[in-house]
matplotlib code that plots the C-alpha trace (Angstrom):
import matplotlib.pyplot as plt

x = [-18.7, -15.2, -12.8, -10.2, -6.9, -4.1, -0.6, 2.4, 4.9, 8.5, 10.4, 12.7, 10.0, 10.8, 8.3, 7.6, 6.0, 3.3, 3.0, 2.0, -0.2, 2.9, 4.2, 0.8, 0.8, 4.4, 3.3, 0.6, 3.1, 6.1, 7.3, 8.8, 7.0, 8.2, 6.6, 4.1, 3.3, 2.7, 0.0, 0.3, -3.3, -2.1, -0.4, -3.2, -6.2, -8.0, -7.4, -10.2, -11.0, -10.8, -7.2, -6.3, -7.5, -4.7, -2.0, -1.1, 0.6, -0.6, -1.1, -0.3, -2.4, -1.2, -2.4, 0.2, -0.6, 1.3, 3.2, 4.6, 5.6, 2.3, 1.0, -2.0, -4.9, -7.7]
y = [0.8, 0.6, -2.3, -2.1, -0.5, -3.1, -1.7, -3.5, -4.1, -4.4, -7.6, -5.6, -3.4, -1.2, -1.8, 0.7, -0.5, 1.5, 0.5, 3.8, 6.8, 8.9, 6.6, 6.6, 10.4, 10.4, 7.9, 10.2, 13.1, 11.5, 13.1, 9.8, 7.0, 3.3, 1.0, -0.3, -0.2, -3.0, -1.8, -3.5, -3.6, -5.1, -1.8, 0.4, -0.5, 2.8, 3.0, 4.6, 3.5, 7.1, 7.3, 4.6, 6.5, 9.1, 6.4, 6.6, 3.2, -0.4, -1.9, -5.3, -5.5, -7.7, -8.5, -10.6, -12.8, -12.1, -15.4, -14.0, -10.7, -8.9, -6.4, -7.4, -5.1, -5.3]
z = [-15.7, -17.1, -16.7, -13.9, -14.9, -15.4, -15.0, -16.4, -13.6, -14.6, -13.5, -11.3, -9.8, -6.8, -4.0, -1.2, 2.1, 3.8, 7.4, 9.2, 8.6, 8.1, 5.4, 3.8, 3.7, 2.3, -0.4, -1.7, -2.0, -3.6, -6.8, -8.0, -6.2, -6.5, -9.1, -6.6, -2.8, -0.3, 2.1, 5.5, 6.9, 10.2, 10.9, 9.6, 11.7, 11.1, 7.4, 5.4, 1.8, 0.6, 1.6, -0.9, -3.9, -3.4, -4.1, -7.8, -8.0, -7.9, -4.5, -2.9, 0.3, 3.1, 6.6, 8.3, 11.3, 14.5, 14.0, 10.8, 12.4, 11.9, 14.4, 16.5, 15.8, 18.4]

ax = plt.figure().add_subplot(projection="3d")
ax.plot(x, y, z, "-o")
ax.set_aspect("equal")
plt.show()
């Protein structure tokens, strides 16, 4: 097994937010994607792991509580 890939992220990195399936689809097709993506799990309740492998940038994965403005996923 190989070691996980470690990307160097610039200090002024551009971050794209993925909070819908449409945004996820767009992120996988961008010609010039941002430096990294924030993936909002609280907005993507039915996300499948295989969808993540199509994103060609590092990910920050967040799941915000409703008190912090997150979406309630039942």
